N, C-alpha and C positions, 0 to 999 in steps of 0.2 A: 503495499499499498506508499503510494505515495502521496505526501504533504506539504503544499504549495504556501511559499509564507513568504508576503511580499519585505519586500529590503527596508531598511532601516531610513533608506535614503529616497525610496516612496513613498512612503509614508510622513515621513518628514514634508516631504513636497506636498501631500494631500492636506497635512494642517496648513503648511503657509498661506495655501487657496483660498482657505475659508475663511482666515482675517482679514483680506484682500478686496474679496466678494461684499462681508457686511460691511465693511467701511465703504462700497458703493451708495448704498440708502444715507446715509449723513450724507454726505459730501454732494448727491443728487437735490435734496431737500436746500442744503445751503445753497447753493445755485440753483433753484429757483425763487426762496427767499432774494438773494440777492437780485435777478432778476424783476423780481417781486418791486424793490425798491428802488431800479434805479431807472425801469423804464420812463416812471411819468419822468424824473428829472432827463433825459435823453429826450419825451417828446418836449421838454421846454427849453430844453439844446437847439433846437431843430428848428421850431416856431418861433422862437425870437427871430430867426433871420427870414424872416417871410411876409409879405404885407399882405393886407385885407384879405385878397382875393385870395391870393394862396393859402393864407391859410384854410379857409375851410373847402379846399379841396380835399379824396380822396389819399391822395400819395401824402400820408401824413408826414416817413422820416424821409423826405428829401428836403435838401437844404432851399432856403429861397437867396436871395440876391440883395436882404432889403435892411439888415442888420445897425449899420450903420445910421441908415434914415429913419430906424426906430430906438436907436438912443441919441440920435438933434431932437424926434419929437418929445421924446420921453423928457429931456433934458431942457426943451424948450414948456414942455405944458407946465402952465399958469407959474411963469418966471423960476422954473425951475426946485418947485413945491419937492420934489419927489427925493432931491436931497437935502430938503428939509427934512423929511420922512425919517434919509435912511440918518441922520444923525442924530435925532429924538431918538430909533431903536439902542443906537449904540451906547446914549445917554443910559436911557432904561438897562439894554442888557449889561452893559460894561458897570457901569454903579448898581445895579442890586443885586447880578454878582458878586462882586467883590467886596461890599460888604455883607452879600449871606452869607459866602466863605469864612470871611473872620467872625462872625455872628455862629457860625456855626462850628468853626472849630473850639471857640471858648468853650462851645455849651460842652459839646461830646468831648471835651476834653477834662472840662469838670468833672462829667456824667461817667465817666470811667476812671479817672484817679482818687477822686474822693467820695467821702464817706460822707451823709448827712439828713436829717431825718425827712421822710418825704419824698427821694431819690425814686421808686419804684413808680411808687404811683405818677412824682412827676413825668419819666420816663415814658409810661405807660400811654400815659395822656397824647406824648408825644408822639409815639404810633398809633393811634388811633387820629390823630391830624394826616399821619401818614390815609389814610385812608378815605379820609372827604375827600371827595368831587371840588376841583376847582370853582363848579359851576355853582356851586353851594351855596360857597365862601361869597362870592362875587359880589349880592347883591347886599347882607349886610357889614361888609367892607365898605359899601358905597355909600350907605347911609351911616357911618362913623366918619366916613370922610366927607360929606356935607355939612356933620356937624362942628366938625373942626375948623370949618369954613376953605377948605381945601381942593374942595372939587375943580377938574379942572387945571390941575396946575402939575407940575411934572414929579411934585411928592405926592402927587394921588396916585401914582404908580407903582414909582421908587420904593417908597414904606411898607405897603403890600409889599414886596416881591422880594421884602430882605428873609423874613422867617421862612424857612426852608424846612420843614420835619424830616424831611425825608434826606437831606444835607446834614441834618442832627442827629438824625440816625446813624448815616455811615463816619459821620464825623466818629463819633463814639466809639462804633466799631475800629476804625482803622485808630482812634488813640491806644485803644485797650490794644491791638494785636503787633502798632509798633513801636510804642514806649514803654521802653520798661522801666520799672518799678525798680530796678536796683540804681538807673542812671537817674532818678530822679530822686531817688534818697541820698544817692553818692553828690549831688547837686544842693542840698537841705545841708549837708554837712560841709560842705565849702562855704556855706556862709549863702545863699542865691536865693534869693527872695522868691514864691511863687511866682508872681510874674513873669518874674525874669528868666525864673526854668521853663515854665511856659511859651515866652516868647526864641529865647537861644535856645532851647532845648525841643521843647515839644512842637510848632511847627515848623521846624528844619527834617525833623523826623515824619510828621504826618506831611512833608509838599506834594507827594507823587496824591494821595485821598484826597490834600484842600484841592487840589489841580484836575481830581474828578468833578470834584463838587462846584468849581468854578465854571467848569465844560457843562453841566447837566444846568443850573438854575441860566445860564448864558443863555443856551439853545434853548429851555422853556420860555426867558424871559423874551425873549427875542422872535420867536413862535407867536405869544401868546395873542391873540384876540377879546374875546370875553373882559379881560379885566380894562386895557382902557378905553374899550369901543364904550361902557358906563360911564367911566371918569372920567373922561375931553369930550368941549364940547367943538373946542379951538380944532378948525382942519391944519391952525400950524404947529400944532403940538401932539398932533399923531404918530405915532408911531408907523411901521410899512407894512403892517399887518389889517389894520386898519385903514389907510389912505390907498391902500391896492382896492381895498374892499370898493371904498368908494367909486373909484374910478371903473368897478365893473358895475356897479348899479348902475353905472351909468351909459355901460355898452348897449345898453338897450334901442336909446335913443340917438346915440352918436355911435355905432359898430365900429370908429375907427379907433378907439381906446383899448381895443380887446389888443391891438397887438400891444399898444402900450405897455397894460395890464403886464403881458407876457414877458415882453422885454425887463420889466422892472421884477416881476417873478425871480427873472436868470439872476439879476445882482441882487436880487436879495438870498440866493444863496448862498453865492461866494465869499462871504465874510465869514460863514460859517464852516467852508470848505478849508480856507488857507488860519482858521485860529484854531481846528482840529490839528493842522498839520504840523502846528505851530507847538501845538500841545502836549504832542502824544511821543514826544523824548522825552517828558518829565514823570510818565506810566512808567515807574520800577519801579518792582517789585525788590523788598531785603535792604531798604536805604541801611539799615541798623543792623544789617547782618556781622555778624562779629564786636560787637560792640560791649556787650556781656561777655565774659570768657568765666 
């Protein structure tokens, strides 16, 4: 009787093929997700090169030759109000994200490194704030801002954007993981104050997490529509989202504005893309690895 036995090499080859086949499924899902996310962006890029006649043709991804004409029309519209909207958006998003990242860093560091009465209750309330949709808070925020006579001001958009429950949550998690207690104790033994320890030790070690918080908050404020739409009535204070919406609503009477809106949408994406590529180098893991032995 003869027994056939597969060679170890053939068995190993079969085992190597199995992970490769299973890896195709998540790769295909990721590719489909990337296609789903990038397809609208590609359409905006192509549509911004078309004039109003070419825009409604069936050849959706055939580039046109009216990009510079659209840019000129957008720039000259109402004395260049589009660039005022871009500047306003930069103020809201940049100022709000910086202040939010600073507040989140201080609050998250406090929750991670100090013990005080009511700590768990306060942090649970912050977690509840993460779950509350921004739409629910928009009207109460407007009523509070109106009581303070701050409606239709830059502060009416900036102040609600400073506090980010999700940013505080991320800062606490990152502070607990990246700032060793031994380093803080060593700083205290050297006579460093708590505030100095936070600024000189805590913040540098938390830097990658703070960059993430800043970027998340910047994108959220840049894309926010409901809050400034409720708070502001002067179109000179509008951010880019509300400004483009007003142009789009006028497109039914003036179809030529559709190409202006699409070109403005393309320009509004560029700062986010540039910011992402500038900040991604700060996303490094384990910056404090090796500090405690």
